[in-house]
LUMMI-783126 format. One record per residue: residue number from 1; z, y, x of N, C-alpha, C in turn. Coordinates in steps of 0.2 Angstrom, whole numbers, always signed. Example, Ala and Ser with C-alpha at 12.3 -4.5 7.8 and 13.67 -1.06 7.14 Angstrom:
# residues 2
(1,(+39,-28,+66),(+39,-22,+62),(+39,-16,+66))
(2,(+35,-11,+64),(+36,-5,+68),(+39,+0,+64))
//
This chain:
# residues 313
(1,(+309,+649,+353),(+315,+645,+356),(+316,+641,+350))
(2,(+318,+634,+353),(+320,+629,+347),(+326,+630,+344))
(3,(+327,+627,+338),(+333,+627,+335),(+338,+622,+339))
(4,(+336,+616,+342),(+340,+614,+347),(+337,+613,+353))
(5,(+341,+618,+358),(+337,+616,+364),(+342,+613,+370))
(6,(+338,+611,+375),(+340,+609,+381),(+341,+613,+387))
(7,(+347,+612,+390),(+349,+616,+396),(+352,+610,+402))
(8,(+352,+614,+407),(+357,+610,+414),(+360,+615,+416))
(9,(+365,+611,+417),(+372,+615,+421),(+373,+612,+428))
(10,(+373,+615,+433),(+374,+612,+439),(+383,+609,+439))
(11,(+384,+606,+444),(+391,+603,+442),(+396,+609,+447))
(12,(+393,+613,+451),(+399,+618,+453),(+402,+623,+448))
(13,(+399,+623,+444),(+400,+629,+438),(+408,+625,+436))
(14,(+409,+618,+436),(+415,+615,+433),(+421,+615,+438))
(15,(+419,+619,+444),(+424,+617,+451),(+427,+624,+449))
(16,(+434,+624,+451),(+439,+631,+450),(+437,+634,+456))
(17,(+435,+631,+463),(+436,+634,+469),(+428,+638,+470))
(18,(+424,+637,+464),(+418,+640,+464),(+418,+649,+462))
(19,(+424,+650,+459),(+426,+656,+457),(+431,+660,+461))
(20,(+428,+668,+462),(+433,+671,+465),(+440,+671,+463))
(21,(+445,+671,+467),(+452,+669,+464),(+455,+675,+460))
(22,(+453,+681,+463),(+456,+686,+459),(+454,+686,+451))
(23,(+446,+685,+451),(+444,+685,+444),(+444,+678,+440))
(24,(+446,+675,+444),(+444,+666,+442),(+446,+666,+434))
(25,(+453,+665,+432),(+454,+664,+426),(+451,+667,+419))
(26,(+449,+674,+423),(+445,+679,+417),(+440,+675,+416))
(27,(+436,+674,+422),(+428,+672,+421),(+428,+666,+419))
(28,(+432,+660,+420),(+431,+654,+417),(+433,+655,+410))
(29,(+436,+657,+408),(+439,+657,+401),(+432,+660,+396))
(30,(+430,+666,+399),(+424,+670,+395),(+419,+664,+396))
(31,(+418,+662,+401),(+411,+658,+403),(+410,+652,+398))
(32,(+417,+650,+398),(+416,+643,+395),(+417,+645,+387))
(33,(+419,+648,+385),(+420,+650,+378),(+412,+651,+377))
(34,(+408,+653,+380),(+401,+654,+378),(+397,+648,+378))
(35,(+398,+645,+383),(+395,+638,+385),(+398,+634,+378))
(36,(+404,+633,+377),(+406,+629,+371),(+401,+632,+364))
(37,(+401,+638,+363),(+398,+642,+358),(+390,+639,+357))
(38,(+387,+639,+364),(+379,+637,+363),(+379,+629,+362))
(39,(+383,+625,+367),(+382,+617,+366),(+385,+615,+360))
(40,(+391,+617,+357),(+394,+613,+353),(+390,+615,+345))
(41,(+387,+619,+345),(+382,+622,+338),(+375,+620,+340))
(42,(+372,+621,+345),(+365,+622,+345),(+361,+620,+350))
(43,(+365,+618,+356),(+360,+614,+362),(+363,+607,+365))
(44,(+358,+605,+369),(+360,+599,+373),(+360,+599,+379))
(45,(+363,+595,+382),(+364,+596,+389),(+361,+590,+394))
(46,(+357,+591,+399),(+353,+587,+402),(+357,+583,+406))
(47,(+358,+578,+407),(+362,+573,+412),(+357,+570,+417))
(48,(+356,+575,+422),(+351,+575,+426),(+353,+569,+431))
(49,(+347,+565,+435),(+346,+560,+439),(+348,+554,+437))
(50,(+346,+552,+431),(+348,+546,+428),(+355,+545,+427))
(51,(+358,+550,+425),(+366,+551,+423),(+370,+551,+430))
(52,(+366,+552,+435),(+371,+553,+442),(+374,+560,+440))
(53,(+372,+565,+437),(+376,+571,+436),(+383,+570,+431))
(54,(+381,+566,+427),(+389,+565,+424),(+393,+560,+429))
(55,(+392,+556,+432),(+396,+551,+438),(+399,+557,+442))
(56,(+397,+562,+444),(+400,+567,+448),(+408,+567,+444))
(57,(+408,+568,+440),(+414,+569,+437),(+421,+564,+437))
(58,(+417,+558,+439),(+423,+552,+441),(+428,+554,+447))
(59,(+424,+558,+450),(+427,+559,+457),(+433,+563,+456))
(60,(+439,+559,+457),(+446,+562,+456),(+448,+568,+462))
(61,(+445,+568,+467),(+445,+572,+473),(+445,+579,+471))
(62,(+439,+580,+467),(+436,+587,+466),(+442,+590,+461))
(63,(+441,+598,+463),(+446,+601,+459),(+442,+604,+452))
(64,(+440,+599,+448),(+438,+600,+441),(+442,+605,+437))
(65,(+440,+611,+434),(+443,+615,+430),(+445,+612,+424))
(66,(+451,+612,+420),(+452,+610,+414),(+447,+612,+408))
(67,(+445,+619,+409),(+441,+620,+403),(+435,+616,+404))
(68,(+431,+615,+410),(+426,+611,+411),(+427,+603,+410))
(69,(+432,+601,+410),(+432,+594,+408),(+433,+595,+401))
(70,(+436,+598,+397),(+437,+600,+390),(+430,+599,+388))
(71,(+425,+604,+390),(+419,+604,+389),(+415,+598,+388))
(72,(+415,+594,+395),(+412,+588,+397),(+413,+582,+391))
(73,(+422,+583,+389),(+422,+577,+385),(+419,+579,+377))
(74,(+419,+586,+375),(+416,+587,+369),(+408,+586,+369))
(75,(+405,+587,+375),(+398,+585,+376),(+397,+577,+374))
(76,(+402,+573,+377),(+400,+567,+377),(+402,+564,+370))
(77,(+408,+566,+366),(+411,+565,+359),(+405,+565,+355))
(78,(+401,+572,+356),(+396,+574,+349),(+388,+573,+352))
(79,(+388,+567,+356),(+383,+565,+356),(+376,+570,+360))
(80,(+379,+575,+364),(+374,+581,+366),(+373,+580,+374))
(81,(+374,+574,+378),(+371,+574,+384),(+364,+569,+383))
(82,(+359,+572,+386),(+352,+568,+386),(+350,+567,+393))
(83,(+350,+559,+394),(+349,+556,+400),(+342,+559,+402))
(84,(+341,+560,+410),(+335,+563,+412),(+334,+560,+419))
(85,(+327,+558,+418),(+326,+555,+425),(+327,+558,+431))
(86,(+328,+555,+437),(+327,+558,+443),(+320,+561,+447))
(87,(+321,+568,+446),(+315,+570,+449),(+312,+570,+456))
(88,(+318,+573,+460),(+317,+575,+467),(+320,+567,+471))
(89,(+316,+566,+477),(+316,+560,+481),(+324,+558,+482))
(90,(+329,+562,+483),(+335,+560,+482),(+340,+563,+479))
(91,(+346,+560,+477),(+350,+563,+474),(+354,+568,+476))
(92,(+354,+574,+473),(+357,+580,+476),(+364,+580,+480))
(93,(+366,+583,+483),(+374,+583,+486),(+375,+590,+488))
(94,(+372,+595,+486),(+374,+602,+485),(+371,+605,+480))
(95,(+375,+610,+478),(+375,+615,+472),(+368,+617,+471))
(96,(+365,+620,+476),(+358,+622,+477),(+353,+616,+476))
(97,(+354,+610,+478),(+349,+604,+478),(+350,+602,+469))
(98,(+357,+602,+467),(+357,+601,+459),(+352,+607,+455))
(99,(+352,+612,+457),(+348,+617,+454),(+341,+615,+455))
(100,(+339,+614,+461),(+332,+611,+463),(+331,+606,+458))
(101,(+334,+601,+458),(+332,+595,+453),(+333,+597,+445))
(102,(+336,+602,+442),(+335,+603,+437),(+329,+608,+434))
(103,(+327,+612,+441),(+320,+615,+440),(+316,+609,+439))
(104,(+316,+605,+444),(+310,+598,+444),(+310,+596,+437))
(105,(+316,+595,+435),(+315,+592,+427),(+313,+596,+422))
(106,(+314,+604,+423),(+310,+607,+419),(+303,+607,+419))
(107,(+301,+606,+426),(+293,+605,+426),(+290,+599,+423))
(108,(+295,+594,+422),(+293,+589,+417),(+293,+590,+411))
(109,(+300,+593,+408),(+301,+592,+401),(+304,+601,+400))
(110,(+302,+604,+398),(+305,+612,+398),(+312,+612,+395))
(111,(+316,+617,+401),(+322,+618,+398),(+322,+624,+396))
(112,(+328,+625,+391),(+328,+634,+389),(+332,+637,+395))
(113,(+337,+635,+398),(+342,+638,+402),(+345,+633,+407))
(114,(+347,+636,+414),(+350,+632,+418),(+355,+636,+421))
(115,(+361,+634,+420),(+367,+638,+423),(+371,+635,+429))
(116,(+371,+640,+435),(+374,+637,+440),(+380,+643,+442))
(117,(+382,+642,+449),(+386,+647,+451),(+383,+653,+452))
(118,(+386,+658,+453),(+384,+665,+457),(+380,+664,+462))
(119,(+384,+660,+466),(+382,+662,+474),(+374,+658,+474))
(120,(+373,+652,+470),(+366,+648,+469),(+361,+653,+467))
(121,(+363,+655,+461),(+359,+660,+457),(+355,+665,+461))
(122,(+359,+668,+466),(+356,+674,+470),(+350,+672,+474))
(123,(+348,+664,+474),(+341,+661,+477),(+336,+662,+472))
(124,(+338,+663,+466),(+332,+663,+461),(+331,+669,+456))
(125,(+328,+673,+460),(+327,+680,+457),(+323,+680,+450))
(126,(+320,+685,+447),(+317,+683,+441),(+312,+679,+441))
(127,(+309,+676,+446),(+304,+671,+445),(+304,+666,+443))
(128,(+312,+666,+442),(+315,+658,+440),(+318,+661,+432))
(129,(+315,+661,+428),(+320,+665,+421),(+324,+661,+419))
(130,(+323,+654,+419),(+327,+649,+417),(+334,+650,+420))
(131,(+336,+651,+426),(+341,+652,+430),(+345,+657,+429))
(132,(+352,+656,+428),(+358,+661,+426),(+364,+659,+430))
(133,(+366,+663,+431),(+374,+663,+435),(+377,+662,+429))
(134,(+384,+659,+431),(+387,+658,+423),(+391,+664,+422))
(135,(+392,+668,+427),(+396,+675,+425),(+391,+680,+423))
(136,(+385,+678,+422),(+381,+683,+419),(+375,+680,+413))
(137,(+377,+674,+410),(+373,+673,+404),(+371,+677,+399))
(138,(+375,+681,+395),(+374,+685,+393),(+367,+688,+393))
(139,(+366,+691,+401),(+361,+696,+403),(+354,+691,+405))
(140,(+356,+685,+404),(+350,+680,+406),(+345,+681,+400))
(141,(+337,+681,+402),(+331,+682,+397),(+333,+675,+391))
(142,(+336,+670,+393),(+336,+664,+387),(+341,+667,+383))
(143,(+345,+669,+385),(+350,+671,+379),(+350,+674,+374))
(144,(+346,+680,+376),(+344,+685,+370),(+338,+682,+365))
(145,(+336,+676,+368),(+330,+673,+363),(+333,+668,+358))
(146,(+338,+666,+360),(+342,+662,+355),(+342,+664,+348))
(147,(+340,+660,+343),(+341,+661,+336),(+343,+655,+331))
(148,(+345,+657,+326),(+346,+652,+321),(+339,+650,+317))
(149,(+335,+655,+318),(+329,+652,+312),(+323,+652,+316))
(150,(+318,+648,+316),(+311,+649,+318),(+306,+647,+314))
(151,(+300,+651,+313),(+295,+650,+310),(+289,+645,+313))
(152,(+289,+640,+310),(+283,+636,+312),(+278,+634,+306))
(153,(+273,+632,+310),(+266,+631,+307),(+266,+624,+303))
(154,(+265,+623,+296),(+267,+618,+292),(+262,+611,+294))
(155,(+262,+608,+302),(+257,+604,+302),(+262,+600,+307))
(156,(+260,+593,+308),(+265,+587,+311),(+264,+589,+318))
(157,(+260,+591,+322),(+261,+594,+329),(+266,+598,+329))
(158,(+267,+605,+326),(+272,+609,+325),(+277,+607,+325))
(159,(+279,+601,+320),(+286,+599,+317),(+287,+595,+324))
(160,(+284,+591,+327),(+285,+588,+331),(+288,+590,+338))
(161,(+284,+598,+339),(+286,+601,+345),(+293,+604,+344))
(162,(+295,+604,+339),(+301,+608,+338),(+307,+602,+335))
(163,(+306,+597,+333),(+310,+592,+332),(+313,+586,+336))
(164,(+306,+586,+342),(+308,+580,+346),(+315,+580,+349))
(165,(+318,+586,+352),(+324,+584,+355),(+329,+582,+350))
(166,(+329,+583,+343),(+334,+580,+340),(+331,+573,+336))
(167,(+324,+571,+337),(+322,+564,+334),(+325,+560,+340))
(168,(+326,+562,+347),(+325,+558,+351),(+333,+557,+354))
(169,(+337,+561,+350),(+344,+562,+353),(+350,+561,+347))
(170,(+348,+561,+341),(+353,+561,+336),(+354,+552,+334))
(171,(+361,+552,+332),(+363,+545,+331),(+361,+543,+323))
(172,(+362,+548,+318),(+361,+548,+311),(+354,+554,+311))
(173,(+349,+552,+307),(+343,+558,+304),(+343,+555,+296))
(174,(+345,+562,+292),(+344,+560,+286),(+339,+566,+283))
(175,(+332,+562,+280),(+328,+567,+277),(+328,+568,+270))
(176,(+329,+574,+270),(+332,+577,+261),(+325,+580,+259))
(177,(+322,+578,+255),(+315,+580,+252),(+315,+577,+245))
(178,(+315,+581,+240),(+314,+578,+233),(+309,+574,+231))
(179,(+302,+577,+235),(+296,+575,+234),(+293,+571,+240))
(180,(+297,+569,+243),(+294,+566,+249),(+289,+558,+248))
(181,(+284,+558,+248),(+281,+552,+247),(+276,+550,+251))
(182,(+277,+546,+256),(+272,+545,+262),(+265,+542,+258))
(183,(+264,+541,+252),(+259,+539,+249),(+253,+545,+247))
(184,(+257,+551,+247),(+252,+557,+246),(+249,+560,+252))
(185,(+243,+564,+250),(+241,+566,+258),(+244,+572,+261))
(186,(+249,+576,+257),(+253,+580,+261),(+260,+578,+264))
(187,(+260,+572,+263),(+267,+567,+266),(+264,+562,+270))
(188,(+259,+562,+271),(+257,+555,+275),(+258,+557,+283))
(189,(+259,+563,+285),(+261,+564,+291),(+268,+564,+292))
(190,(+272,+562,+288),(+279,+560,+287),(+282,+554,+292))
(191,(+277,+550,+292),(+278,+543,+296),(+278,+544,+302))
(192,(+276,+549,+306),(+274,+551,+314),(+282,+553,+316))
(193,(+285,+558,+310),(+292,+558,+312),(+296,+553,+313))
(194,(+295,+547,+308),(+300,+542,+309),(+295,+537,+316))
(195,(+292,+538,+316),(+289,+533,+323),(+292,+536,+330))
(196,(+292,+544,+332),(+295,+548,+334),(+302,+545,+337))
(197,(+306,+545,+331),(+313,+544,+330),(+315,+535,+333))
(198,(+310,+531,+331),(+311,+525,+332),(+307,+522,+340))
(199,(+306,+528,+343),(+303,+525,+349),(+308,+526,+354))
(200,(+313,+526,+354),(+318,+526,+359),(+324,+522,+357))
(201,(+330,+519,+361),(+336,+516,+360),(+341,+521,+363))
(202,(+346,+518,+359),(+347,+515,+354),(+345,+519,+347))
(203,(+343,+514,+343),(+338,+517,+337),(+344,+521,+332))
(204,(+342,+526,+329),(+347,+530,+325),(+348,+527,+317))
(205,(+353,+530,+315),(+352,+526,+306),(+348,+533,+304))
(206,(+344,+532,+300),(+338,+533,+296),(+340,+533,+290))
(207,(+342,+540,+286),(+341,+541,+278),(+336,+544,+276))
(208,(+333,+542,+271),(+327,+547,+266),(+330,+547,+260))
(209,(+331,+554,+257),(+333,+555,+249),(+328,+559,+247))
(210,(+327,+556,+240),(+321,+560,+236),(+324,+558,+229))
(211,(+319,+563,+224),(+322,+562,+217),(+318,+554,+214))
(212,(+320,+552,+209),(+318,+546,+207),(+313,+547,+202))
(213,(+312,+552,+198),(+306,+556,+195),(+306,+551,+187))
(214,(+303,+553,+183),(+301,+547,+178),(+295,+545,+176))
(215,(+291,+544,+181),(+286,+541,+180),(+285,+533,+180))
(216,(+291,+531,+183),(+291,+523,+184),(+289,+520,+190))
(217,(+287,+525,+194),(+284,+523,+202),(+289,+517,+204))
(218,(+286,+514,+208),(+291,+508,+211),(+291,+510,+219))
(219,(+297,+514,+220),(+298,+518,+227),(+299,+513,+232))
(220,(+302,+509,+230),(+303,+502,+235),(+296,+500,+239))
(221,(+292,+498,+233),(+287,+496,+236),(+282,+501,+241))
(222,(+283,+508,+237),(+279,+512,+241),(+284,+512,+249))
(223,(+287,+514,+249),(+290,+515,+256),(+290,+508,+260))
(224,(+291,+502,+257),(+291,+497,+261),(+283,+497,+265))
(225,(+277,+498,+259),(+271,+500,+262),(+270,+505,+268))
(226,(+273,+510,+269),(+273,+516,+274),(+276,+514,+279))
(227,(+282,+509,+278),(+286,+510,+285),(+288,+502,+286))
(228,(+286,+497,+283),(+285,+492,+284),(+284,+488,+292))
(229,(+279,+492,+293),(+277,+488,+301),(+281,+493,+307))
(230,(+284,+498,+305),(+288,+501,+309),(+295,+498,+310))
(231,(+297,+495,+304),(+302,+491,+303),(+303,+485,+307))
(232,(+297,+482,+306),(+295,+476,+309),(+295,+477,+317))
(233,(+292,+482,+319),(+291,+483,+327),(+297,+485,+330))
(234,(+301,+489,+326),(+307,+491,+331),(+313,+489,+328))
(235,(+314,+485,+323),(+319,+484,+321),(+324,+488,+318))
(236,(+322,+494,+316),(+326,+499,+315),(+327,+498,+307))
(237,(+333,+501,+303),(+335,+501,+297),(+334,+508,+294))
(238,(+330,+508,+288),(+329,+515,+284),(+333,+513,+277))
(239,(+336,+517,+276),(+340,+518,+269),(+336,+522,+264))
(240,(+336,+520,+259),(+331,+525,+253),(+337,+527,+248))
(241,(+337,+533,+246),(+341,+535,+240),(+337,+538,+236))
(242,(+338,+536,+230),(+334,+540,+223),(+341,+543,+219))
(243,(+338,+551,+217),(+344,+554,+216),(+340,+555,+208))
(244,(+344,+558,+204),(+344,+561,+198),(+341,+569,+198))
(245,(+344,+571,+201),(+343,+580,+202),(+345,+581,+209))
(246,(+339,+584,+213),(+340,+588,+218),(+334,+592,+220))
(247,(+336,+597,+224),(+330,+603,+225),(+330,+605,+233))
(248,(+335,+606,+236),(+333,+609,+243),(+332,+604,+247))
(249,(+329,+606,+254),(+328,+602,+258),(+328,+602,+264))
(250,(+332,+597,+267),(+335,+598,+275),(+333,+591,+279))
(251,(+334,+592,+285),(+336,+587,+291),(+342,+588,+294))
(252,(+346,+584,+292),(+353,+582,+295),(+355,+578,+301))
(253,(+358,+578,+304),(+360,+573,+309),(+367,+575,+311))
(254,(+369,+570,+315),(+376,+571,+319),(+376,+577,+323))
(255,(+369,+580,+325),(+370,+585,+331),(+369,+591,+328))
(256,(+363,+593,+322),(+363,+600,+318),(+360,+598,+313))
(257,(+362,+603,+307),(+358,+601,+301),(+351,+608,+301))
(258,(+346,+607,+297),(+341,+612,+297),(+339,+612,+290))
(259,(+339,+619,+288),(+336,+619,+281),(+329,+621,+280))
(260,(+325,+617,+277),(+317,+617,+277),(+314,+618,+271))
(261,(+314,+625,+269),(+311,+627,+262),(+304,+622,+260))
(262,(+300,+620,+264),(+295,+615,+262),(+297,+609,+263))
(263,(+302,+606,+265),(+304,+599,+267),(+298,+597,+273))
(264,(+296,+591,+272),(+291,+588,+276),(+284,+588,+274))
(265,(+282,+592,+270),(+276,+594,+266),(+273,+596,+273))
(266,(+265,+594,+274),(+261,+597,+278),(+255,+599,+275))
(267,(+251,+604,+279),(+246,+607,+276),(+240,+609,+280))
(268,(+234,+610,+279),(+228,+612,+283),(+229,+620,+281))
(269,(+232,+622,+278),(+231,+630,+276),(+232,+634,+283))
(270,(+229,+640,+284),(+231,+643,+291),(+235,+649,+288))
(271,(+234,+651,+283),(+237,+658,+280),(+245,+658,+279))
(272,(+248,+662,+275),(+256,+663,+277),(+257,+658,+272))
(273,(+255,+653,+269),(+258,+648,+266),(+257,+642,+270))
(274,(+255,+642,+275),(+253,+639,+280),(+259,+639,+285))
(275,(+264,+643,+284),(+270,+643,+289),(+276,+643,+284))
(276,(+281,+641,+288),(+288,+641,+285),(+292,+643,+288))
(277,(+299,+646,+287),(+305,+646,+291),(+311,+643,+291))
(278,(+314,+639,+297),(+318,+635,+296),(+323,+636,+299))
(279,(+329,+636,+296),(+336,+639,+298),(+342,+633,+300))
(280,(+345,+635,+305),(+350,+630,+308),(+355,+631,+304))
(281,(+359,+627,+302),(+365,+627,+297),(+370,+627,+302))
(282,(+376,+630,+299),(+382,+630,+301),(+386,+623,+302))
(283,(+389,+622,+307),(+392,+615,+306),(+397,+613,+300))
(284,(+400,+618,+297),(+403,+617,+291),(+398,+617,+285))
(285,(+393,+621,+285),(+388,+620,+278),(+384,+613,+280))
(286,(+383,+612,+286),(+380,+605,+286),(+383,+598,+284))
(287,(+390,+599,+286),(+395,+593,+283),(+395,+593,+278))
(288,(+395,+599,+273),(+396,+600,+266),(+391,+596,+263))
(289,(+384,+597,+265),(+377,+594,+262),(+378,+588,+264))
(290,(+380,+585,+269),(+379,+578,+270),(+385,+574,+266))
(291,(+390,+578,+264),(+395,+575,+258),(+391,+574,+254))
(292,(+386,+579,+251),(+385,+578,+244),(+380,+573,+243))
(293,(+377,+571,+248),(+372,+566,+249),(+374,+559,+252))
(294,(+382,+559,+253),(+385,+553,+256),(+387,+546,+249))
(295,(+384,+541,+251),(+385,+535,+245),(+392,+534,+245))
(296,(+396,+533,+251),(+403,+532,+249),(+408,+538,+246))
(297,(+404,+544,+245),(+408,+549,+241),(+406,+548,+234))
(298,(+403,+543,+231),(+401,+541,+224),(+396,+546,+222))
(299,(+391,+549,+226),(+387,+552,+223),(+390,+558,+220))
(300,(+393,+564,+222),(+398,+567,+220),(+395,+573,+216))
(301,(+388,+576,+220),(+387,+582,+217),(+381,+581,+212))
(302,(+376,+576,+215),(+370,+573,+212),(+372,+565,+208))
(303,(+369,+563,+203),(+370,+558,+201),(+365,+553,+204))
(304,(+367,+547,+208),(+363,+543,+211),(+360,+539,+206))
(305,(+353,+536,+208),(+349,+532,+203),(+348,+525,+208))
(306,(+347,+525,+213),(+346,+519,+216),(+346,+519,+223))
(307,(+347,+514,+227),(+348,+514,+234),(+345,+507,+237))
(308,(+340,+507,+242),(+338,+500,+243),(+336,+502,+252))
(309,(+336,+496,+253),(+335,+496,+263),(+329,+495,+265))
(310,(+325,+496,+269),(+320,+494,+273),(+323,+490,+280))
(311,(+322,+484,+280),(+326,+482,+287),(+321,+475,+289))
(312,(+323,+473,+295),(+319,+467,+298),(+322,+462,+294))
(313,(+317,+456,+293),(+320,+451,+290),(+324,+446,+294))
//
């Protein structure tokens, strides 16, 4: 299970009338509390049918539940809606058709879970383990697989597999590694992470943080050589920060933060040293670490040594 997973929500779970009247308030309160836990901390929601899913909520005649509208507002504010192309031949008009669209989208790019109404979920037995009734999410197979840690092989293929949802969605990507050096063989694959992050629109804000060191290396020349062609081709701006002292390694973003013991170093080793464990940070811890590396905070924790920008002419 990736540290940042994608899910689909069928629109019926946002409608008050989809729930039995006798238990409506309890089910809605409990279910949307669980959904908020998942999506505000560790998940993305697929905006199905090229955004037609989100467009449904402009219908003022539908009895949308206030908790559902609040969740949607949070998803939009926190950049957690991921635009997905239409997969079936027509835009769905029923709850079951939306579930079928979600399953078709899953076939193109894997979803970790599809949450739908209790009635529609009965059409999908265990053969569709991604599908869960909203009232039964904690018993869904995907729910128990959620984790704040993941062990990854220290190669770029594995890094991209786990990081692609984040690289394709985040507005801010802050790569923090005291030893990152794209001219060294163990960091030459790092450029592929930058390429993945700049292959979409809108472009993210990219920051790279590393130690300045005492050997007199011209780091501006090193990074311009590595990323100059990407900057020219895509128009992205890359901010490089050099620090006096730093140790821990992270990938921080506006969506999640990941603690990475080996940073962005890659290796051909296949023993235990060829693996590492990443941990998803809590929102509070991520925000605090971001402040440590915030130029506007006057380099509070570490002493900033230099800052330069690689950008289009």
